[in-house]
C-alpha positions as CSV (number, residue, x, y, z in Angstrom):
1,M,16.0,-61.3,54.1
2,Y,15.0,-62.1,50.4
3,R,13.6,-58.5,50.3
4,I,16.8,-57.1,51.0
5,L,18.8,-59.5,48.9
6,F,16.3,-58.3,45.8
7,L,16.8,-54.7,46.5
8,F,20.5,-55.1,46.7
9,A,20.6,-57.1,43.5
10,F,18.3,-54.2,41.8
11,G,20.6,-51.8,42.9
12,L,23.7,-53.6,41.5
13,S,21.9,-53.9,38.4
14,A,20.9,-50.4,38.1
15,Q,24.2,-49.0,38.7
16,T,25.7,-51.5,36.3
17,A,23.2,-50.1,33.7
18,L,23.8,-46.5,34.3
19,A,27.5,-47.0,34.0
20,E,27.2,-48.3,30.4
21,P,27.3,-45.5,27.9
22,L,23.8,-44.4,26.6
23,S,23.4,-44.7,22.9
24,V,22.2,-41.3,21.4
25,R,22.1,-39.5,18.1
26,T,23.5,-35.9,17.8
27,V,24.1,-33.3,15.4
28,T,27.0,-31.0,15.2
29,A,26.0,-27.3,15.6
30,R,26.8,-25.2,12.5
31,L,26.1,-21.5,11.6
32,T,23.4,-21.3,8.9
33,S,21.3,-18.7,7.4
34,L,17.7,-19.9,6.7
35,P,15.2,-17.8,4.7
36,S,11.9,-17.4,5.9
37,E,8.7,-16.9,3.7
38,V,6.2,-14.5,4.5
39,A,2.5,-14.6,3.1
40,L,0.5,-11.7,2.7
41,S,-3.0,-11.1,1.1
42,G,-4.2,-8.3,-0.6
43,T,-5.6,-6.7,-4.0
44,L,-4.1,-5.0,-7.0
45,Q,-4.6,-1.4,-7.1
46,A,-3.9,1.5,-9.3
47,V,-0.9,3.3,-8.8
48,N,-2.5,6.8,-9.2
49,A,-6.2,7.0,-8.1
50,F,-7.8,10.3,-7.6
51,P,-11.5,11.9,-6.7
52,V,-13.5,14.0,-9.1
53,A,-15.9,16.7,-8.1
54,F,-17.9,19.6,-9.2
55,P,-16.2,23.0,-8.8
56,Q,-19.5,24.9,-8.1
57,G,-21.7,22.3,-6.9
58,G,-25.5,21.7,-7.3
59,R,-28.3,19.1,-7.4
60,V,-27.0,16.2,-9.3
61,I,-29.6,15.1,-12.4
62,S,-27.4,12.3,-13.9
63,V,-24.4,10.1,-13.4
64,A,-23.4,8.4,-16.5
65,V,-21.1,5.9,-15.2
66,Q,-21.0,2.7,-13.0
67,E,-18.2,1.4,-10.8
68,G,-16.0,-0.7,-12.8
69,D,-16.5,1.3,-16.1
70,A,-13.5,2.2,-18.2
71,V,-13.3,5.9,-19.2
72,T,-11.5,8.2,-21.5
73,A,-10.1,11.6,-21.0
74,G,-12.9,14.3,-21.4
75,Q,-15.6,11.8,-21.2
76,E,-18.7,13.1,-19.5
77,L,-19.4,11.6,-16.2
78,A,-22.0,13.4,-14.5
79,R,-24.3,16.7,-14.4
80,V,-25.7,19.0,-12.2
81,D,-28.7,21.1,-12.8
82,P,-28.0,23.8,-15.0
83,T,-31.1,26.2,-14.5
84,Q,-29.3,28.8,-12.6
85,T,-26.3,28.8,-14.8
86,D,-28.3,28.9,-18.0
87,A,-30.0,32.2,-16.7
88,A,-26.8,33.7,-15.7
89,L,-25.2,32.9,-19.2
90,R,-28.1,34.6,-20.9
91,A,-28.0,37.7,-18.9
92,A,-24.2,37.9,-19.5
93,V,-24.8,37.4,-23.2
94,A,-27.5,40.2,-23.1
95,N,-25.1,42.5,-20.9
96,L,-22.4,42.0,-23.5
97,D,-24.7,42.7,-26.4
98,G,-25.4,46.1,-24.6
99,A,-22.0,47.0,-23.9
100,D,-21.2,46.1,-27.6
101,A,-23.8,48.8,-28.8
102,A,-22.5,51.4,-26.2
103,L,-19.1,50.8,-27.5
104,R,-20.0,51.2,-31.2
105,E,-22.0,54.5,-30.3
106,A,-18.9,55.7,-28.1
107,Q,-16.5,55.0,-31.0
108,Q,-18.7,56.9,-33.7
109,A,-19.1,59.9,-31.2
110,S,-15.3,60.1,-30.7
111,D,-14.6,59.8,-34.6
112,R,-17.1,62.7,-35.1
113,A,-15.5,65.1,-32.5
114,A,-12.1,64.2,-34.1
115,G,-13.3,65.0,-37.7
116,L,-15.1,68.1,-36.5
117,L,-11.9,69.4,-34.7
118,K,-10.1,68.7,-37.8
119,S,-12.4,70.7,-40.0
120,G,-12.4,73.5,-37.6
121,A,-16.1,73.1,-36.7
122,G,-15.4,71.3,-33.3
123,T,-13.6,72.0,-30.1
124,R,-10.7,70.1,-28.3
125,A,-13.0,69.8,-25.4
126,D,-15.6,67.7,-27.3
127,V,-12.9,65.5,-28.6
128,D,-11.7,64.9,-24.8
129,T,-15.3,64.4,-23.7
130,A,-15.8,61.8,-26.5
131,T,-12.6,59.9,-25.7
132,K,-13.4,59.8,-22.3
133,T,-17.0,58.1,-23.2
134,L,-15.0,55.8,-25.6
135,F,-12.7,54.9,-22.7
136,A,-15.5,53.9,-20.3
137,A,-17.4,52.1,-23.0
138,Q,-14.4,50.1,-23.8
139,A,-13.9,49.3,-20.0
140,S,-17.8,48.3,-19.8
141,H,-17.4,46.1,-22.7
142,D,-14.4,44.4,-21.1
143,Q,-15.8,43.7,-18.2
144,A,-19.0,42.4,-19.9
145,A,-16.7,40.1,-21.9
146,A,-15.1,38.7,-18.6
147,Q,-18.3,38.1,-17.0
148,L,-19.6,36.2,-20.2
149,A,-16.4,34.1,-20.1
150,K,-17.0,33.4,-16.4
151,A,-20.6,32.4,-17.0
152,R,-19.7,30.1,-19.8
153,M,-17.0,28.3,-17.5
154,V,-19.4,28.1,-14.5
155,Q,-22.0,26.5,-17.3
156,D,-19.3,24.0,-18.5
157,N,-18.6,23.3,-14.8
158,T,-22.2,21.7,-14.6
159,V,-20.8,18.7,-16.7
160,L,-18.0,16.6,-14.7
161,R,-15.6,15.1,-17.2
162,A,-12.7,12.6,-16.6
163,P,-9.4,14.4,-16.6
164,S,-7.7,11.3,-17.9
165,A,-8.3,7.7,-19.0
166,G,-8.8,5.2,-16.2
167,T,-11.4,2.9,-14.2
168,I,-14.1,4.1,-12.1
169,T,-13.4,2.6,-8.8
170,T,-16.1,4.5,-6.4
171,R,-19.3,6.1,-7.0
172,W,-20.2,8.3,-4.3
173,A,-23.2,10.4,-5.6
174,E,-26.7,9.4,-7.1
175,P,-29.1,11.5,-9.0
176,G,-31.2,13.8,-6.9
177,D,-28.2,14.2,-4.2
178,V,-26.8,17.7,-3.7
179,A,-23.0,17.9,-4.4
180,N,-21.2,20.5,-2.4
181,P,-18.3,22.5,-4.3
182,G,-15.3,19.9,-4.0
183,Q,-17.4,17.1,-2.8
184,K,-16.1,13.8,-4.3
185,V,-18.6,12.4,-6.9
186,L,-16.5,9.6,-8.3
187,T,-13.2,8.2,-8.0
188,I,-11.0,7.3,-10.9
189,A,-8.1,4.7,-11.0
190,A,-5.7,6.1,-13.5
191,N,-4.4,3.8,-16.4
192,G,-0.5,3.4,-16.3
193,G,0.3,0.9,-13.5
194,L,-0.8,-1.5,-10.8
195,E,0.4,-2.3,-7.4
196,A,-0.4,-4.7,-4.8
197,V,-1.4,-3.5,-1.6
198,F,-1.4,-5.7,1.6
199,N,-2.5,-5.3,5.2
200,A,0.6,-7.0,7.0
201,P,0.4,-7.9,10.7
202,D,2.2,-5.9,13.0
203,G,5.5,-7.3,14.9
204,V,7.0,-8.7,11.6
205,N,10.3,-6.7,10.5
206,L,8.5,-5.6,7.3
207,E,11.2,-2.7,6.7
208,A,13.7,-5.5,5.8
209,F,11.7,-6.2,2.9
210,L,11.9,-2.9,1.3
211,G,13.4,-3.3,-2.1
212,S,12.9,-7.4,-2.0
213,P,11.4,-9.0,-4.7
214,V,7.8,-10.7,-4.0
215,T,5.9,-13.0,-6.2
216,L,2.1,-12.6,-6.7
217,T,-0.4,-15.0,-7.5
218,P,-4.0,-14.1,-8.1
219,I,-6.4,-16.0,-6.0
220,D,-8.7,-17.2,-9.0
221,S,-5.7,-17.8,-11.2
222,A,-3.3,-20.1,-8.9
223,D,-1.3,-21.0,-12.0
224,L,-0.5,-17.5,-12.7
225,T,2.5,-15.7,-11.2
226,L,3.4,-12.0,-11.4
227,L,6.6,-10.4,-10.0
228,G,7.0,-7.2,-8.1
229,T,9.1,-5.3,-5.7
230,I,8.3,-4.1,-2.4
231,S,8.1,-0.4,-2.8
232,E,6.4,1.0,0.6
233,V,6.2,-0.1,4.0
234,S,4.0,2.3,6.2
235,P,5.9,3.6,9.2
236,L,2.5,3.7,11.3
237,V,-0.1,1.0,12.1
238,D,-3.6,1.8,10.6
239,A,-5.5,2.4,13.9
240,R,-8.8,1.0,12.2
241,T,-7.4,-2.4,11.1
242,G,-4.4,-2.8,13.3
243,A,-2.2,-3.6,10.3
244,V,0.7,-2.2,8.4
245,V,0.2,-1.1,4.9
246,V,2.7,-2.6,2.5
247,K,2.8,-2.1,-1.3
248,A,4.6,-3.8,-4.1
249,M,5.0,-2.4,-7.8
250,L,4.6,-4.7,-10.4
251,R,7.6,-5.2,-12.5
252,A,5.7,-5.5,-15.7
253,G,2.1,-4.8,-17.0
254,A,-0.5,-6.9,-15.7
255,P,-1.6,-9.8,-18.2
256,A,-5.0,-10.0,-19.4
257,G,-7.6,-10.8,-17.0
258,V,-5.7,-9.3,-14.3
259,V,-7.4,-5.9,-13.5
260,F,-7.6,-3.6,-10.8
261,G,-9.2,-5.1,-7.5
262,T,-8.0,-8.6,-8.3
263,A,-7.2,-10.4,-5.0
264,V,-3.8,-11.6,-4.7
265,V,-1.5,-13.6,-2.4
266,G,2.2,-12.1,-1.9
267,R,5.2,-14.4,-1.0
268,L,8.5,-12.8,0.1
269,K,11.5,-14.4,1.2
270,L,14.2,-12.9,3.6
271,L,17.6,-14.5,4.8
272,H,18.0,-14.2,8.5
273,P,21.4,-13.3,10.1
274,R,23.6,-16.4,10.5
275,A,22.6,-18.3,13.6
276,I,22.7,-22.0,15.4
277,T,19.7,-23.9,14.0
278,L,18.8,-27.2,15.5
279,P,16.0,-29.9,15.3
280,W,13.0,-29.3,17.5
281,A,14.2,-32.8,19.4
282,A,17.2,-31.1,20.6
283,L,15.2,-29.0,23.2
284,S,14.7,-29.8,26.6
285,S,14.2,-27.9,29.8
286,L,16.6,-26.9,32.9
287,A,14.8,-25.0,35.8
288,G,11.9,-24.0,33.5
289,R,14.0,-22.5,30.7
290,P,14.9,-24.0,27.5
291,A,18.1,-26.0,27.3
292,V,20.2,-28.6,25.4
293,W,22.4,-31.6,25.9
294,I,26.0,-31.0,24.8
295,V,28.5,-34.0,24.5
296,N,32.1,-33.3,25.5
297,A,33.8,-34.7,22.4
298,A,36.9,-35.8,24.6
299,T,35.1,-37.6,27.4
300,L,31.8,-38.4,25.6
301,R,30.0,-37.4,28.8
302,V,27.1,-34.9,28.6
303,A,26.1,-31.5,30.1
304,Q,22.9,-29.7,30.1
305,V,23.1,-25.8,29.1
306,P,20.4,-23.3,29.1
307,V,19.7,-21.6,25.4
308,T,17.9,-18.8,24.4
309,V,15.4,-19.4,21.5
310,S,15.2,-16.6,19.1
311,D,12.8,-18.0,16.5
312,Y,10.7,-21.0,16.2
313,S,9.7,-23.0,12.9
314,S,7.6,-26.0,12.1
315,D,10.7,-28.5,12.6
316,T,13.8,-26.3,13.9
317,I,14.5,-23.9,16.4
318,T,16.9,-20.8,16.2
319,L,19.4,-20.0,19.0
320,S,20.9,-16.7,19.9
321,E,22.7,-17.9,22.9
322,G,24.0,-20.9,24.6
323,V,25.6,-23.2,21.9
324,Q,28.6,-22.7,19.7
325,A,29.4,-23.7,16.3
326,G,31.0,-27.2,16.5
327,D,29.4,-28.0,19.7
328,I,27.9,-31.7,19.5
329,V,24.3,-31.7,20.6
330,V,22.0,-34.5,21.6
331,V,18.9,-34.8,19.4
332,E,17.6,-38.5,20.3
333,G,17.7,-40.4,23.6
334,S,18.0,-37.2,25.7
335,Q,15.2,-38.6,28.2
336,L,17.5,-40.7,30.4
337,L,20.4,-38.3,30.4
338,F,21.8,-36.6,33.5
339,P,24.8,-34.4,34.0
340,G,28.0,-36.2,33.5
341,R,26.6,-39.5,32.0
342,S,28.7,-41.2,29.2
343,V,27.0,-41.7,26.1
344,A,27.8,-43.5,22.7
345,I,27.1,-41.5,19.6
346,L,25.3,-43.5,17.0
347,A,25.9,-43.9,13.6
348,G,24.2,-41.1,11.3
349,G,24.7,-38.1,13.6
350,Q,25.3,-35.0,11.8
């Protein structure tokens, strides 16, 4: 009997408690456009970098520069063994000397034949024969001169020189190696500009950052800030790294101490399209789906509605569906709510 009375009294008190409005804190949903920041790590690289190689190849006998060395246009970088080219040059010089002698002899014979014809002691046939010999000698001389020029060019190509000023970034060959024609020996980063190169994770809408400003901070100089602009976003994912290459051009020359290869962190900010943003505390669950509690402004009763979350941050959620601008959303006190329950909005709600 006492048990029945106790349960009856408890039920009446519970109903009375549930009938009283539950105090909650709320926010009014508004469309906002929050910036998002993306941080990328990368290195400064030259805008223009190119490999250099020997045109004819050969056995490398010296490499005069190391990685990181600054070079000027025309500076010697490396050499290959010139033994064969020297021999070919000497042969070409000797051949040209012989052609010179033959040409002089043919010229003298042509002049003699023309003089004899003029004095009446020679014949037109002798002049024609001498002229043909002179033309042949001239052709042989020209050919020998061309062969000498080629031999000199081949000999010059045994010395590899810097085509422009820059910095050696990679040394591919060492003395004793055999370099094939066109095989890269060194890589030079040309002077005239730096750009930051990042390996960005796939899945971020990187194309939206094209043309956007980026702040660059050298890892070794956290108090230094460089300004740049996103100039290139690779359309393909690098199969080796699984990342997307992003490049940012520096807006001005790099200050002293910031050189090729400097590690930097780039930070970009992008405004998202206007959407409903709510505190994390507003999020609840309805049949396994994200949901929020909305207060009817006229009746001060709540209803739980499913929502679609498009983005998460450290303290907010962004909704793409389920809540409209102006809706009153519960952010504190939702644990005791049920559909249709009466609430009292505490002061301080937004």
